[in-house]
GULOFI-177382 format. One line per field, with one value per residue: y, z, x of N, C-alpha, C in turn; residue number from 1. Coordinates in steps of 0.02 Angstrom, whole numbers, plus 50000, padded with zeros to 5 digits. Each point is the difference from the previous one (the first is absolute). Layout:
N
nyy = c(Y|...)
nzz = c(Z|...)
nxx = c(X|...)
cayy = c(Y|...)
cazz = c(Z|...)
caxx = c(X|...)
cyy = c(Y|...)
czz = c(Z|...)
cxx = c(X|...)
pos = c(NUM|...)
END
This chain:
105
nyy = c(56571|49995|49938|50028|50005|50040|50080|49998|49930|50014|50053|49989|50050|49983|50038|49954|50039|50002|50007|49952|50058|50013|49979|49985|49992|49982|50005|49974|50062|49928|49959|50076|50006|50016|50041|49979|49991|49939|50072|49967|49991|50069|49976|50039|50020|49950|50016|50048|49963|49965|50002|49978|50057|49973|49969|49941|50000|49906|50012|50021|50070|49977|50036|50060|49987|50050|50019|49964|50026|50034|49999|50019|50018|49996|49999|49956|50051|50058|49953|49986|50060|50004|49951|50006|50069|49981|50000|49952|49941|50011|50021|50053|50036|50044|50038|50055|49956|50033|49961|50016|50017|50041|49987|50067|49998)
nzz = c(51005|49980|50007|50006|49948|49995|50005|49978|50057|50025|49989|50021|50022|50030|50016|50036|50055|49945|50011|49949|50041|50049|49949|49997|50062|50020|50084|50033|49998|50000|49953|49998|50003|50026|49983|49965|50007|49981|49982|50036|50030|49958|49942|50039|49970|50005|50070|49957|49952|50034|50052|49959|49978|49927|50035|49978|49953|49985|49999|50057|50017|50071|49993|50060|50056|49992|49967|50020|50053|49964|49953|50046|50001|49939|50015|49965|49984|49992|49939|49936|50008|49977|49992|49984|49996|49999|50036|50038|49942|49978|49952|49990|50050|49995|50053|49971|49994|49971|49936|49975|49959|50023|50022|49979|50059)
nxx = c(55212|49949|50006|49951|49981|50053|49959|50045|49984|49924|50012|50050|50009|50012|49957|50011|50056|50050|49931|49973|49969|50050|50050|49940|49968|50071|50038|49948|49962|49949|50047|50023|49930|50048|49962|49974|50058|49966|49998|49958|50037|50002|50065|50019|49990|50050|49974|50023|49987|49947|50036|50050|49981|49978|49973|50014|49966|49996|50064|49985|50031|49982|49949|49958|49990|49985|50039|50046|49971|49949|50031|50019|49960|50011|50057|50012|50064|49974|49945|50076|50036|49942|49997|50060|49976|49962|49910|50020|50028|49918|50054|49931|50009|50042|49975|49984|50002|50023|49999|50050|50038|49994|49930|50012|50007)
cayy = c(50018|49936|49956|50013|50010|50068|49984|49987|49931|49973|50027|49975|50058|50011|50063|50005|50012|49944|49971|50017|50033|50069|50048|50028|50039|50038|49987|50013|50028|49968|49973|50045|50024|49969|50043|49959|49931|49955|50001|49949|49944|49994|50025|50104|50013|49932|49980|50065|50046|50047|50072|50034|50028|49989|49918|49967|49981|49992|49998|50078|50028|50020|50062|50001|49963|50040|49968|49911|49961|49926|49943|49971|49960|49938|49975|49931|49978|50056|49973|49959|50039|50033|49945|49996|50056|50023|50064|50023|50038|50016|50071|50014|50070|50025|50055|50061|50003|50010|49975|50020|49952|49993|49958|50041|50036)
cazz = c(49942|49958|49923|49934|49941|49975|49916|49949|49993|49988|49913|49953|49976|50019|50021|50058|49999|49985|49953|49925|49965|50041|49963|49936|50008|50071|50056|50007|50068|50053|50037|50042|50061|50069|50062|50015|49994|50032|49993|49974|50012|49941|50006|49976|49985|49966|50010|50003|49931|49954|50018|49977|49938|49962|49989|49952|49993|49925|49951|49985|50058|50025|50054|50069|50052|49988|49925|49998|50041|49989|49955|50044|50067|49979|49978|50041|50061|50064|50047|50070|50042|50046|50018|50028|50054|50053|50016|50049|49969|49913|49996|49914|49981|50046|50020|50004|49949|49909|49960|49933|49956|50064|50047|50069|50031)
caxx = c(49986|49966|50017|49953|50025|49992|49998|50060|50010|49955|49974|50065|50002|50091|50028|50043|50065|50023|49975|50016|49967|49994|50048|49955|49947|49999|49991|49943|49993|49987|50066|50039|49948|50031|49964|49945|50010|49963|49931|49958|50053|50031|50047|49990|49928|49979|49939|49949|50040|49937|50019|50037|50038|50050|49999|49978|49932|49975|50034|49983|50018|49930|50000|50013|49965|49939|49992|50026|49957|49935|50023|50054|49938|49986|50071|50019|50032|49963|49962|50031|50033|49931|49971|50045|50019|49922|49987|50046|50064|50026|49997|49980|50048|50020|49952|50056|50069|49992|50022|50032|50025|50064|49997|50013|49924)
cyy = c(49933|49988|50019|50030|50089|49989|50007|49949|49981|50026|49986|50069|50017|50066|50004|49986|49929|49971|50013|50035|50063|50043|50016|50023|50040|49948|49993|50034|49976|49978|50046|50017|49971|50035|49940|49912|49982|50003|49949|49934|50004|50038|50068|49994|49942|49976|50066|50037|50033|50083|50033|50004|49975|49927|49971|49963|50003|50026|50098|50011|50051|50085|50001|49958|50011|49967|49932|49965|49962|49959|49959|49963|49927|49988|49930|50009|50043|49939|49927|50026|50009|49924|49951|50024|49993|50059|50048|50053|50031|50077|50029|50073|50014|50055|50047|50000|49989|49973|50049|49955|50002|49988|50058|50045|50061)
czz = c(49976|49922|49947|49949|49997|49908|49970|49985|49972|49935|49955|49951|49944|50024|50071|49985|49949|49940|49928|49961|50031|49958|49936|50046|50089|50031|50005|50078|50066|50009|50032|50056|50060|50059|50002|50019|50089|49980|49965|49984|49941|50016|49958|49971|49936|50004|50018|49939|49984|50048|49964|49921|49960|50003|49927|49998|49938|49962|50015|50049|50006|50018|50050|50032|49978|49925|50003|50046|49984|49979|50049|50037|49941|49983|50053|50064|50034|50052|50068|50042|50068|50023|50045|50072|50017|50000|50050|50001|49933|50024|49943|49999|50094|50008|49985|49936|49930|49979|49931|49959|50048|50055|50061|50021|50033)
cxx = c(49973|50013|49946|50012|49972|49986|50033|50016|49934|49988|50055|50007|50080|50033|50031|50053|50031|49940|49998|49961|50014|50043|49955|49947|50018|49986|49932|50001|49996|50056|50024|49987|50030|49968|49943|50032|49976|49899|49953|50075|50049|50073|49982|49932|49942|49929|49952|50015|49913|50011|50048|50013|50066|49988|49982|49928|49977|50062|50004|50021|49964|50017|50010|49948|49907|49975|49980|49942|49971|50037|50054|49943|49968|50067|49995|50042|49975|49965|50031|50008|49948|49996|50073|50022|49923|50004|50038|50056|50033|49998|50001|50037|50008|49973|50063|50051|49970|50045|50031|50038|50098|49995|50028|49913|50014)
pos = c(1|2|3|4|5|6|7|8|9|10|11|12|13|14|15|16|17|18|19|20|21|22|23|24|25|26|27|28|29|30|31|32|33|34|35|36|37|38|39|40|41|42|43|44|45|46|47|48|49|50|51|52|53|54|55|56|57|58|59|60|61|62|63|64|65|66|67|68|69|70|71|72|73|74|75|76|77|78|79|80|81|82|83|84|85|86|87|88|89|90|91|92|93|94|95|96|97|98|99|100|101|102|103|104|105)
END
């Protein structure tokens, strides 16, 4: 596992387990997505948040990946992960896997 920042570290949203805003807004689905552990070198879905419904952006809980992907392309964290992983390793999506609020496929 890499020591690169996960979204909750970089964005300081406080929605990680034990975070200061987790009781108010809930634990972020990216932090709970164990099936995505290691994607783009992150813990759980921490470096794959654009593909997960219910993540936090601009102080608002976001919808599904189709609704939020255009704003995610503009996100500094998305751009950082893309740069750090490089074109050979960066994962934008998982072919054949659709995400919903529960991450059940």
